[in-house]
C-alpha positions in Angstrom: 52.6 96.0 11.7 53.3 98.0 14.9 51.9 96.4 18.0 49.7 99.4 19.0 48.8 100.8 15.6 45.7 103.0 15.7 45.3 102.6 19.5 44.5 105.6 21.8 46.5 105.5 25.0 46.2 107.7 28.1 49.3 107.9 30.3 49.5 109.7 33.7 52.8 111.0 35.0 54.1 111.2 31.4 56.5 114.2 31.6 59.5 112.3 32.8 61.0 109.0 33.9 58.9 105.8 33.4 55.8 107.6 32.1 57.8 109.5 29.4 59.6 106.3 28.3 56.2 104.4 28.0 54.7 107.4 26.1 57.5 107.4 23.6 57.5 103.6 23.2 53.7 103.5 22.7 53.9 106.2 20.1 56.7 104.3 18.3 54.4 101.3 18.3 51.7 103.3 16.5 49.5 104.6 19.3 48.2 108.1 19.7 49.3 109.1 23.2 47.3 111.4 25.5 49.8 112.6 28.1 49.0 113.9 31.6 51.4 115.6 34.0 51.7 118.8 36.0 54.9 120.0 34.3 54.2 121.6 30.9 57.9 121.8 29.9 58.4 118.1 30.5 55.3 117.3 28.5 56.5 119.4 25.6 59.9 117.6 25.6 58.2 114.3 25.4 55.9 115.6 22.6 59.0 116.7 20.7 60.5 113.2 21.0 57.2 111.6 19.9 56.9 113.9 16.9 60.6 113.4 16.0 59.9 109.7 15.8 56.8 110.2 13.6 54.2 109.7 16.4 51.4 112.0 17.7 50.5 113.2 21.1 47.9 115.2 22.9 49.2 117.1 26.0 46.9 117.5 29.0 48.7 119.5 31.7 46.9 119.3 35.0 47.2 118.1 38.6 45.6 114.7 39.2 44.3 115.9 42.5 41.8 117.9 40.5 39.3 115.1 40.2 36.7 117.2 38.4 39.3 117.7 35.6 39.6 113.9 35.3 35.9 113.7 34.7 36.1 116.5 32.1 38.9 114.7 30.3 36.8 111.6 30.1 34.0 113.5 28.4 36.5 115.2 26.0 38.1 111.8 25.0 34.6 110.5 24.3 33.7 113.4 22.1 37.0 113.1 20.2 37.6 109.4 20.0 34.5 107.7 21.2 36.7 105.2 23.1 39.9 104.7 25.0 42.1 101.6 24.2 44.8 101.9 26.9 44.9 103.5 30.3 48.3 103.6 32.1 48.1 104.8 35.8 51.7 105.7 36.4 51.7 109.0 38.2 53.1 108.9 41.7 55.2 110.6 44.4 57.4 109.3 47.1 56.3 111.6 49.8 58.6 111.2 52.8 60.6 108.3 54.3 59.7 108.5 58.0 58.3 106.6 60.9 54.5 106.4 60.5 53.8 108.5 63.6 56.0 111.3 62.4 54.4 111.8 58.9 52.7 115.2 58.5 49.0 114.7 57.8 49.2 117.0 54.8 52.0 114.9 53.3 50.1 111.7 54.0 47.0 113.1 52.3 48.9 114.3 49.2 50.6 111.0 48.8 47.3 109.1 49.0 45.6 111.6 46.7 48.2 111.4 43.9 49.2 107.8 44.2 46.0 106.1 45.1 42.8 108.1 45.2 43.3 109.7 41.7 43.2 106.3 40.2 39.6 105.8 41.3 38.2 108.7 39.3 40.4 107.6 36.4 38.7 104.2 36.5 35.3 105.8 37.0 35.7 108.2 34.0 37.7 105.9 31.7 35.8 102.6 32.2 33.0 103.5 29.8 35.6 104.4 27.2 37.6 101.3 27.7 34.4 99.2 27.3 34.0 100.9 23.9 37.3 99.6 22.7 37.6 96.2 21.0 40.4 95.4 23.4 40.5 97.9 26.3 43.6 97.6 28.5 44.2 99.2 31.9 47.7 99.1 33.4 48.6 100.3 36.9 52.2 100.7 38.2 52.9 99.0 41.5 56.0 98.2 43.5 57.6 95.4 45.6 56.9 97.6 48.6 53.2 96.6 48.3 54.0 93.0 49.4 56.9 93.4 51.8 57.6 95.1 55.1 59.7 98.2 54.6 60.2 100.4 57.7 59.9 104.1 57.1 58.2 103.5 53.7 54.7 103.4 55.3 53.0 106.0 53.1 54.4 104.7 49.8 53.9 101.0 50.7 50.4 101.6 52.0 49.2 103.3 48.8 50.8 100.7 46.6 49.1 97.8 48.5 45.8 99.6 48.3 46.3 100.3 44.6 46.9 96.6 43.9 43.7 95.7 45.6 41.8 98.4 43.7 43.2 97.2 40.4 42.5 93.5 41.2 39.0 94.3 42.2 38.5 96.2 38.9 39.9 93.3 37.0 37.4 90.9 38.7 34.6 93.2 37.6 35.9 93.2 34.0 36.2 89.4 33.6 33.2 89.1 31.3 34.2 92.1 29.1 36.9 92.8 26.5 38.8 94.9 29.0 41.9 93.4 30.6 43.4 95.0 33.8 46.9 94.3 35.1 49.6 95.7 37.3 53.3 96.1 36.5 56.1 96.3 39.0 59.0 97.9 37.0 61.6 97.0 39.6 64.6 99.2 40.2 64.7 101.8 37.5 66.6 105.0 37.1 64.0 107.7 37.9 63.8 110.9 39.9 61.8 109.2 42.6 64.5 106.5 42.9 67.2 109.2 43.3 65.1 111.0 45.9 64.8 107.8 48.0 68.5 106.7 47.5 70.5 109.9 46.9 73.8 108.1 47.3 73.1 105.5 44.6 74.9 105.6 41.3 72.1 106.0 38.7 74.3 104.6 36.0 74.1 101.2 37.7 70.3 101.1 37.3 68.2 100.1 34.3 66.9 103.0 32.2 63.1 103.4 32.0 63.4 102.6 28.2 64.4 99.1 29.1 61.1 98.5 30.9 58.8 100.2 28.4 58.5 97.0 26.2 56.8 95.2 29.1 54.1 97.9 29.1 53.6 97.3 25.3 53.0 93.6 26.1 50.2 94.4 28.5 48.7 97.1 26.3 48.6 94.9 23.2 45.2 93.7 21.9 46.8 90.3 21.9 47.5 90.3 25.7 45.5 87.6 27.6 46.8 88.4 31.1 44.2 89.6 33.5 44.3 90.5 37.1 48.0 89.8 37.3 51.1 91.6 38.6 53.9 91.5 36.0 57.2 91.8 37.9 60.2 93.1 35.9 63.3 91.4 37.2 
């Protein structure tokens, strides 16, 4: 039996890269995937791949900075499914690599809004639905930048560190429920964000997102017992 048969999974940043790979793998494992991204064309391409593999998807194109839309999505999911089994907070942006004092305030605000702050209304709106599941699973994507010192990566590293604390706090609050909350650090993966940060790097030398997707299945499975942990993909 497929590992995620009959599960309902919400994935942010699902139009390309890691989010798209996770969406396709979840669908292949039997989940119905609800996909959020700003790029309609990218979502449609992922939907085509999901359907070609016999899976099903619901496309929700919007900007995660529209926090009211997140609340409306939570209400819609409740009306349709009465629950949410899996939440994957994957959406993110690099912003700019720069000395902290040189970062434009608007760039800083946008990076924080997309990469960090949007995950709070996601938790707020999806928590009641995850509690309705027999095995709710929340997974947030982090990075090694959260625990090291990386000059010029201040905006990105700060939001990842804050995201880890937010997720661990949520995990602590869920200890006595059926919800399990974890973080995953995919490591070095061939994505558009990686290419933006390292334009001279040969992408063929990097792991494809499809190679990391099975680790997300592990954390999303009803059988998963991990809680409040960071899974590092070597």
